[in-house]
Steps between C-alpha positions, in 0.01 A plus 500: 500500500219759523151362545306817501615836343312833521614739212426864537164443679298805576146525631293824499153444655177626344658683208451482123801418303575863415452610860724203626775605250483863633535361863789273390674804333493692837642198675773481250590865575555404861163583646403269785169308519339729745580807288360320186175431690472864615572635147291255298267327738618155384668232741828352423513130590832424349765680294754339269559182708772279369530195715615144451402210744724206466367139477466334839557824679299642798492861402347753733344825393470752766422877561267722697105501446430628153854428366368274223566154656156334446464679166825339384420143614156517330656569163672171519166308478335784306248592757630841394625592160756766458474824314823428323788237501528122470499200749705195401445168663708201406237214481764224448582532870323290756555425873670162442870524604606250213341723243650811655843345473453388145388856395805648690737264300366623168513860610243602238126480482273613208188472712472847656167648407370858529189422709336830390458349158290201618147481401219398747539114451888525517478730813276235664741224425794727639319544827400140531848348411767763581414736786313469831421772758468516887306809616522701810143429601500140428249492204343167611152407375283498817251226395778269407673270748876521552574212265271641231671834527845353454385289207318775326783582241508124419125488456535786254737286308231217489704267718281219649368535853713222658817607331469867588395420860805283535717787387327732730553275793876482424527871513276540803746255667800714383349813670407313811111493460437126432229482751291778366403411157128490579494838680382828346706815484308691761570213756882574464734755643668758278826307498322181402303673228819627349659147521194389293568781253864395462401131461262598223767687319745214525253229410499611130886461495525819292865617466427872599348589836387849572460604866332833567558602856397142574611503873443873586151439662637237747614520851886519519552155637274332232663728237846380594392135496361545148810667384710202635251264331532678165872494514501125584253430200712720265812305577331188360270643232730757336212719398541846348333720768422870488432600859345835586548658842540830670705348788873525453568222767270272305666590167851434643390168654338344196638693195807389314476843317293797582364766272390837665243724338429860583217708343470235212862502417748215552777644718728205550529112478754302661564256783427606865872553533522710192221729614633532848859574413445678167166669506409703182358797694376612835166332449654157479755572778189598743335170401808297582573689830145430601579132517469374863 
């Protein structure tokens, strides 16, 4: 069952509606994003993206710098709104395996919503209850302690101090930072800070986890350790994870399926084996051959 579905999503930056439509028409004729930029002056973030992410799947989005990876993931929590298209999210699905099984048995769900139709209050609720994000550069609040950072999303939900700190301690233990709850972010290494960011995202128990180049700023050994930790946690938690990376080795290691972007277009989606043995074009083949 699909948890997230992007339908004909396009994003043209800094253009009016008529200007964006003119750029989209050029893209539809086969012009690439760099040619559109040169001809119109408008940057193409994404063009006609159709992508489904399955419930409980760890789905990697990858491509070169400027391919549209971060633009895409930021559409899922509406940090960016598209020029055109729809984004469907099934809000009946949560991270509990028992609920996942129940939904799978019924094979139908009427709870998919187009998140682009949400008003401000509904969008706030969606962000608080459905989707969490882990950023590349940690995004921790410097004047808050580690435990306060992890508990922040629960504080926004008006959970009591003791209860939210108990939850935060649990997740700090899960990521191996039980003894650092009173520390401040600037006292921690980069790897430790990212573990705090991961614990914060998990503490809210939202079913969708967005990870935007979450491990790319870390040293290779720490990065590998966090990849292993993420896979171990996912085995138990069964989240729907959208994981952005530019590293094919990382994508193959953690991703059940991989979607490859090029110039704002979705080139191919498949398992690592699909992409390796049946690449859609030379761009995908070059990516897969670059795997060490």
